[in-house]
ZALO-889062 format. One record per residue: residue in three letters; y, z, x of N, C-alpha, C, O in turn. Coordinates in steps of 0.02 Angstrom, whole numbers. Each point is the difference from the previous one (the first is absolute). Layout:
N
[ala, [Y, Z, X], [Y, Z, X], [Y, Z, X], [Y, Z, X]]
...
This chain:
86
[unk, [-59, 0, 43], [59, 0, -43], [62, 0, 45], [3, 37, 49]]
[unk, [45, -79, -66], [60, -5, 40], [45, 61, -9], [-6, 37, -50]]
[unk, [51, -26, 97], [47, 55, -5], [46, -9, -60], [16, 48, -34]]
[unk, [4, -110, 20], [41, -14, -59], [-37, 25, -63], [30, 33, -42]]
[unk, [-94, -49, 36], [-40, 21, -58], [-4, 75, -6], [4, 28, -55]]
[unk, [-11, 6, 112], [-4, 73, -1], [66, 31, -23], [0, 46, -41]]
[unk, [56, -71, 68], [66, 26, -20], [12, -16, -73], [25, 42, -37]]
[unk, [-42, -103, 16], [7, -20, -71], [-39, 47, -45], [25, 22, -51]]
[unk, [-87, -7, 70], [-42, 43, -42], [30, 70, -7], [0, 29, -54]]
[unk, [25, -1, 109], [29, 67, -3], [61, 1, -45], [7, 43, -44]]
[unk, [38, -91, 54], [64, 1, -36], [-4, -27, -71], [26, 30, -46]]
[unk, [-59, -87, 38], [1, -34, -65], [-60, 19, -43], [9, 23, -57]]
[unk, [-68, -31, 83], [-60, 12, -40], [-8, 74, -17], [-10, 18, -58]]
[unk, [15, 25, 109], [-9, 72, -11], [64, 34, -23], [-3, 55, -28]]
[unk, [60, -86, 39], [64, 29, -21], [20, 62, 39], [36, 42, -25]]
[unk, [-60, -37, 87], [15, 59, 40], [65, -8, 39], [26, -56, 6]]
[unk, [-1, 110, 18], [59, 2, 43], [-23, 22, 69], [-36, 49, 6]]
[unk, [57, -86, 46], [-22, 18, 67], [52, -24, 51], [36, -48, -13]]
[unk, [-35, 81, 70], [45, -20, 54], [-36, -51, 44], [-61, -6, -2]]
[unk, [100, -30, 42], [-30, -47, 47], [-43, 36, 50], [-53, -25, 20]]
[unk, [74, 84, 0], [-39, 40, 48], [-67, 20, -29], [-51, -3, 33]]
[unk, [51, 24, -96], [-63, 18, -33], [-47, -59, -4], [-59, 5, 18]]
[unk, [85, -62, -42], [-43, -59, -6], [-24, -24, 68], [-56, -24, 6]]
[unk, [99, 30, 45], [-21, -20, 68], [-59, 42, 23], [-46, -25, 32]]
[unk, [48, 89, -48], [-56, 44, 18], [-63, -19, -38], [-54, -4, 28]]
[unk, [62, -8, -93], [-58, -18, -42], [-32, -65, 23], [-62, -6, -2]]
[unk, [103, -43, 23], [-25, -66, 14], [-4, -16, 75], [-13, -57, 19]]
[unk, [25, 108, 23], [-7, -6, 73], [45, -56, 27], [-24, -46, 35]]
[unk, [88, 50, -49], [48, -49, 25], [66, 37, 12], [1, 62, 1]]
[unk, [54, -98, 8], [64, 31, 15], [44, 0, -63], [-8, -41, -44]]
[unk, [56, 89, 40], [46, 0, -57], [41, -65, -5], [16, -21, -56]]
[unk, [1, -10, 112], [38, -62, -2], [-41, -56, -33], [28, -41, -37]]
[unk, [-92, 39, 51], [-43, -50, -31], [-6, 12, -75], [1, -48, -40]]
[unk, [-6, 110, 21], [-3, 17, -72], [65, -19, -33], [-1, -28, -56]]
[unk, [58, 41, 87], [65, -18, -28], [5, -75, -10], [29, -23, -49]]
[unk, [-57, -16, 94], [0, -73, -7], [-42, -21, -60], [19, -46, -36]]
[unk, [-76, 79, 26], [-42, -17, -58], [34, 22, -65], [-7, -35, -51]]
[unk, [43, 90, 51], [39, 21, -59], [51, -53, -16], [11, -16, -59]]
[unk, [21, -12, 110], [48, -53, -11], [-33, -61, -32], [30, -33, -43]]
[unk, [-91, 18, 63], [-37, -56, -30], [-16, 14, -73], [2, -46, -42]]
[unk, [-18, 108, 26], [-13, 19, -70], [64, -11, -41], [-2, -25, -56]]
[unk, [60, 43, 85], [64, -12, -34], [11, -74, -12], [22, -20, -53]]
[unk, [-36, -20, 105], [10, -72, -6], [-47, -32, -51], [12, -55, -24]]
[unk, [-66, 90, 8], [-47, -25, -51], [26, 14, -70], [-31, -21, -49]]
[unk, [88, 56, 44], [31, 10, -65], [-5, 70, -28], [18, 11, -58]]
[unk, [-42, 37, 97], [-5, 68, -24], [61, 40, 21], [26, -9, 55]]
[unk, [-4, 53, -99], [58, 43, 15], [-25, 61, 37], [-20, 50, -30]]
[unk, [22, -54, 97], [-21, 56, 42], [62, 38, 21], [45, -28, 32]]
[unk, [-43, 91, -51], [57, 42, 16], [-16, 44, 60], [-57, 23, 8]]
[unk, [107, -11, 33], [-6, 44, 58], [41, 63, -15], [61, -3, -2]]
[unk, [-95, 58, -8], [33, 64, -16], [-1, 45, 61], [-53, 11, 30]]
[unk, [110, 15, -11], [4, 45, 56], [-10, 72, -24], [29, 21, -50]]
[unk, [-71, 16, 86], [-13, 70, -15], [12, 41, 63], [-9, -25, 56]]
[unk, [31, 87, -65], [13, 45, 55], [-47, 59, -3], [-12, 28, -54]]
[unk, [-15, -8, 111], [-42, 59, 1], [42, 62, 16], [61, -4, 8]]
[unk, [-93, 61, -4], [36, 63, 10], [34, 4, 68], [45, 41, 10]]
[unk, [-66, -83, 37], [30, -1, 67], [55, -53, 6], [27, -10, 54]]
[unk, [-12, -23, -109], [54, -50, 0], [-21, -69, 22], [42, -44, 7]]
[unk, [-106, 34, 4], [-25, -67, 21], [-3, -46, -61], [-14, 21, -56]]
[unk, [28, -84, 69], [1, -49, -53], [-64, -43, 3], [-22, -19, 54]]
[unk, [-6, 6, -112], [-57, -46, -5], [14, -47, -58], [28, 20, -51]]
[unk, [-46, -83, 60], [9, -50, -52], [-67, -13, -33], [-49, -17, 32]]
[unk, [48, 25, -98], [-60, -12, -39], [9, -62, -43], [52, -9, -31]]
[unk, [-103, -33, 30], [1, -61, -39], [-36, 11, -66], [-50, 35, -3]]
[unk, [78, -66, -50], [-34, 1, -65], [21, -64, -38], [52, -29, 14]]
[unk, [-94, 9, -60], [15, -57, -42], [27, 26, -66], [-28, 46, -30]]
[unk, [82, -76, 6], [31, 21, -62], [23, -60, -40], [-13, -57, 18]]
[unk, [48, 71, -71], [27, -53, -43], [75, -7, 15], [37, 50, -1]]
[unk, [-15, -111, 14], [71, -9, 14], [41, 10, -64], [-24, -12, -56]]
[unk, [85, 35, 64], [44, 10, -57], [24, -68, -26], [-5, -51, 34]]
[unk, [32, 52, -93], [27, -62, -29], [56, -28, 43], [7, -61, 7]]
[unk, [33, 106, 23], [56, -22, 42], [-26, -37, 62], [30, -49, 21]]
[unk, [-84, 72, 7], [-28, -32, 59], [-27, -70, -18], [10, -48, 36]]
[unk, [-44, 45, -92], [-25, -65, -23], [57, -48, -15], [-3, -59, 19]]
[unk, [55, 83, -52], [57, -42, -16], [35, -24, 64], [21, -58, 4]]
[unk, [-16, 101, 46], [31, -20, 64], [-42, -53, 34], [27, -47, 30]]
[unk, [-92, 54, -33], [-44, -51, 30], [6, -67, -34], [2, -52, 33]]
[unk, [0, 53, -100], [8, -63, -37], [67, -32, 16], [4, -61, 9]]
[unk, [48, 102, -6], [67, -27, 16], [0, -30, 71], [31, -52, 11]]
[unk, [-65, 85, 35], [-3, -27, 69], [-37, -66, 1], [20, -46, 36]]
[unk, [-74, 41, -74], [-38, -63, -2], [41, -55, -32], [-1, -57, 24]]
[unk, [37, 72, -76], [43, -50, -31], [55, -23, 46], [17, -59, 1]]
[unk, [12, 106, 37], [51, -17, 48], [-26, -43, 56], [35, -44, 25]]
[unk, [-97, 55, -4], [-31, -39, 54], [-19, -70, -23], [-2, -46, 40]]
[unk, [-11, 38, -106], [-20, -65, -26], [60, -46, -10], [-8, -61, -5]]
[unk, [67, 90, 2], [60, -41, -13], [23, -37, 61], [50, -36, -3]]
């Protein structure tokens, strides 16, 4: 199974939230490679959100999750496409 498929399954199929570091550990790769696969999932048309969380020591971690875009985001995308077609 490809890394893209594994990241897709965690985020889209299972609906889980995970950081690039977590997925890199699970799939024996680097966080940068996972971030690249997350970008590919986005390019496939899924709304992947990156949420920043802070732990008790003030460290920041970015967690990815798939969600539903707001109407404003969809309207902005349609407007951008219409502007590009002109």
